[in-house]
C-alpha positions in Angstrom: 3.8 -5.0 20.5 5.9 -8.2 20.2 3.5 -10.2 22.3 0.5 -8.8 20.4 2.1 -9.7 17.0 2.9 -13.2 18.1 -0.6 -13.7 19.5 -2.2 -12.6 16.2 0.2 -14.7 14.1 -0.5 -17.7 16.3 -4.3 -17.2 15.8 -4.0 -16.8 12.0 -1.7 -19.8 11.6 -4.1 -21.9 13.7 -7.0 -20.8 11.4 -5.2 -21.1 8.0 -2.0 -23.3 8.3 -0.7 -21.1 5.5 2.7 -19.5 4.9 2.5 -16.7 2.4 5.5 -15.4 0.5 3.8 -12.2 -0.8 1.8 -9.6 1.2 -0.4 -7.2 -0.8 -2.1 -4.1 0.7 -5.0 -3.0 -1.5 -5.8 0.7 -1.6 -9.0 2.6 -2.4 -11.0 1.0 -5.2 -8.4 -1.7 -5.8 -10.0 -4.5 -3.6 -11.0 -6.5 -6.7 -7.5 -7.9 -6.9 -8.6 -10.8 -4.7 -10.6 -12.1 -7.7 -7.2 -13.1 -9.1 -6.4 -15.2 -6.1 -7.3 -18.8 -5.7 -8.7 -18.2 -2.3 -8.1 -20.7 0.5 -9.0 -18.7 3.6 -10.7 -15.3 4.4 -10.5 -13.8 7.8 -12.5 -10.6 8.6 -10.5 -8.1 10.5 -13.1 -8.0 13.3 -12.3 -11.7 14.1 -8.5 -11.3 14.3 -7.1 -10.5 17.7 -5.5 -7.1 18.0 -6.4 -6.1 14.5 -8.0 -2.7 13.8 -11.1 -2.5 11.6 -11.2 -0.3 8.4 -13.8 2.5 8.5 -13.4 3.9 5.0 -15.7 3.3 2.0 -14.0 1.2 -0.6 -12.0 -0.7 2.0 -13.7 -4.1 2.7 -11.9 -5.3 5.8 -10.5 -8.8 5.5 -7.3 -10.8 5.1 -7.5 -13.1 2.1 -5.1 -16.1 1.8 -4.5 -18.0 -1.4 -2.4 -18.7 -4.4 -1.6 -17.1 -7.8 -0.2 -19.7 -10.1 1.4 -21.5 -7.1 2.7 -18.3 -5.4 1.3 -18.0 -1.9 -0.2 -14.6 -1.1 -2.0 -12.8 1.7 -3.9 -9.7 0.7 -5.3 -7.0 2.8 -8.8 -5.9 1.5 -8.7 -2.5 3.1 -6.0 -0.8 5.0 -5.9 1.5 8.0 -5.1 5.2 8.0 -3.7 7.6 10.6 -6.6 10.0 9.8 -9.1 7.4 11.0 -7.8 7.9 14.5 -5.5 5.0 14.8 -2.0 5.3 16.1 0.8 4.7 13.6 1.6 1.4 15.4 -2.0 0.3 14.7 -1.8 1.4 11.1 1.3 -0.7 10.5 0.4 -3.6 12.8 -0.7 -5.8 9.9 2.7 -5.4 8.2 4.4 -6.8 11.3 2.0 -9.7 11.3 2.6 -10.4 7.6 6.4 -10.6 8.3 5.9 -13.3 11.0 3.4 -15.2 8.9 6.3 -15.7 6.4 6.0 -12.8 4.0 9.2 -11.8 2.3 7.9 -9.3 -0.3 5.3 -6.6 0.2 3.3 -4.9 -2.5 1.4 -1.7 -1.6 -1.1 0.1 -3.7 -3.0 3.4 -3.3 -4.9 6.1 -5.0 -3.2 9.5 -5.1 -3.5 13.0 -6.4 -1.1 13.9 -9.3 0.9 17.1 -9.6 3.3 16.0 -12.3 2.0 17.6 -15.6 2.9 14.4 -17.4 0.3 12.5 -15.4 -3.5 12.4 -15.9 -6.4 10.8 -14.1 -6.0 7.1 -14.5 -2.2 7.1 -14.8 -0.5 4.2 -13.2 2.6 5.3 -11.3 5.3 3.0 -9.9 6.5 4.6 -6.7 10.3 5.0 -6.8 10.7 7.0 -3.6 8.7 8.9 -1.0 8.7 12.0 1.2 7.3 11.5 4.7 5.2 14.5 5.8 3.1 12.5 8.3 2.9 14.1 11.7 3.7 10.9 13.5 6.4 8.2 12.8 5.6 4.5 13.1 9.0 3.8 14.7 8.8 6.5 17.4 9.3 5.2 20.9 11.4 2.4 22.3 12.8 0.2 19.6 12.4 -3.6 19.9 15.5 -5.1 18.3 13.5 -8.3 17.5 11.7 -6.4 14.8 14.6 -4.4 13.4 17.3 -1.8 14.1 16.8 1.6 15.9 17.9 3.5 12.8 16.6 2.2 9.5 18.5 2.8 6.2 15.8 4.2 3.8 18.1 4.7 0.8 16.1 2.1 -1.1 12.6 2.0 0.4 11.2 0.6 -2.9 13.0 -2.4 -4.4 14.8 -1.3 -7.6 14.8 -4.9 -8.8 11.0 -5.2 -8.4 10.6 -1.8 -10.1 12.7 -3.0 -13.1 10.7 -6.2 -13.3 7.4 -4.4 -13.1 8.4 -2.0 -16.0 9.5 -5.0 -18.1 6.1 -6.7 -17.4 4.2 -3.5 -18.2 5.9 -3.1 -21.5 5.1 -6.8 -22.4 1.4 -6.2 -21.5 1.3 -2.8 -23.2 0.3 -1.2 -20.0 1.5 2.4 -19.8 3.3 3.2 -16.5 5.1 6.2 -15.1 7.3 6.4 -12.1 7.4 9.1 -9.4 8.0 10.2 -5.9 5.0 10.0 -3.5 4.4 12.4 -0.7 2.6 11.1 2.4 0.3 13.6 4.2 -2.1 12.9 7.1 -5.4 13.8 5.5 -8.4 13.3 5.5 -9.0 16.5 3.5 -7.9 16.6 -0.1 -5.1 19.1 -0.6 -5.6 22.8 -1.3 -4.3 24.2 -4.5 -1.4 25.8 -2.6 -0.6 22.4 -1.0 -0.6 20.7 -4.4 1.8 23.4 -5.6 4.0 22.8 -2.6 4.1 19.0 -3.3 5.4 19.8 -6.8 7.8 22.4 -5.6 9.6 20.0 -3.2 10.1 17.5 -6.0 7.2 15.0 -5.6 4.9 13.8 -8.3 1.9 12.6 -6.4 0.4 12.8 -2.9 -1.8 10.6 -0.7 -2.7 9.7 2.8 -1.3 6.2 3.2 1.6 3.8 2.2 4.5 5.7 3.8 4.0 4.3 7.3 3.6 0.7 6.0 6.7 1.0 3.8 8.8 2.4 6.7 7.8 -0.6 8.9 8.4 -3.1 6.1 11.9 -1.8 5.7 12.4 -1.9 9.5 11.9 -5.6 9.1 13.8 -5.9 5.8 10.8 -6.8 3.6 11.4 -6.2 -0.1 8.8 -3.6 -1.1 7.1 -2.5 -4.2 4.6 0.4 -4.4 2.1 1.4 -7.1 -0.3 4.3 -7.3 -3.3 5.2 -9.4 -3.7 8.9 -10.1 -7.4 9.6 -9.3 -7.3 13.4 -9.5 -5.0 16.1 -10.7 -4.0 18.9 -8.3 -4.5 21.8 -10.7 -7.1 24.6 -11.2 -9.1 22.6 -13.7 -9.9 19.6 -11.5 -9.5 20.7 -7.9 -12.9 22.3 -7.6 -15.0 19.2 -7.9 -13.0 16.2 -6.5 -14.9 13.9 -4.2 -14.1 10.5 -2.6 -16.7 8.9 -5.0 -14.8 10.2 -8.0 -11.5 8.9 -6.5 -13.1 5.4 -6.2 -14.5 5.6 -9.7 -11.1 6.6 -11.3 -9.3 3.8 -9.3 -11.8 1.2 -10.4 -11.4 2.2 -14.1 -7.6 1.6 -13.8 -8.0 -1.5 -11.6 -7.9 -4.1 -14.4 -4.5 -2.9 -15.5 -3.1 -2.6 -12.0 -4.4 -6.1 -11.1 -2.8 -7.5 -14.2 0.5 -5.9 -13.4 0.6 -7.0 -9.8 -0.5 -10.5 -10.6 2.2 -10.9 -13.2 4.8 -9.4 -10.9 4.0 -11.9 -8.2 4.1 -14.8 -10.8 7.4 -13.7 -12.5 9.5 -12.1 -9.7 
């Protein structure tokens, strides 16, 4: 892993000569954030050594390098999921690469199903914590101390300072936000009604198929991390019958301008 990461970082640096401070992982339907970046370089995943390639509709598949009001950013247009058949080490490989490109702060976004009755389709949720129900762990196996410690303190997976700043920005922009606990499941099926009820019963507010592995690996390497989710369906009797991936993308795209504005201003102001 170490040698692969260094090979990939060396290739990217040779192509871009760019040292980003912020890494951004764009989830389903949120790829338009790159329009807010003054782009300097775009590298398709299939050209980057050791990189997986995204196979999911709504995930474009490129690393985008550029600036937002002087802040240097690398954004992933499309992420990798365990359900696509990748190992957890492949899913999280780009986070390791970001760290050694110079990234200090990671922002992750996703689309998720809501179970908190205060949420609705289109709600923007700042992730304050997560529960990991993934069947594989990205740190399983021999630990390489060059990346981080064997046992990672996960008491603050999402930066409280970044959360506070994001809420302050949201209030100033009159963007309504909630906060909540995210549950990570393998997928790719949407949850059954019984599973949605379980998610709520164990104290979570929303559920999805990503984010948790990337955040674990980010914390392994002491990246300050912020997570945001768009509620694209509600796990209740009224909405569960008809949910499709197309509807998830549509709901995410409707919320996208607000999410983009919030992330952009967090990068500028934090």
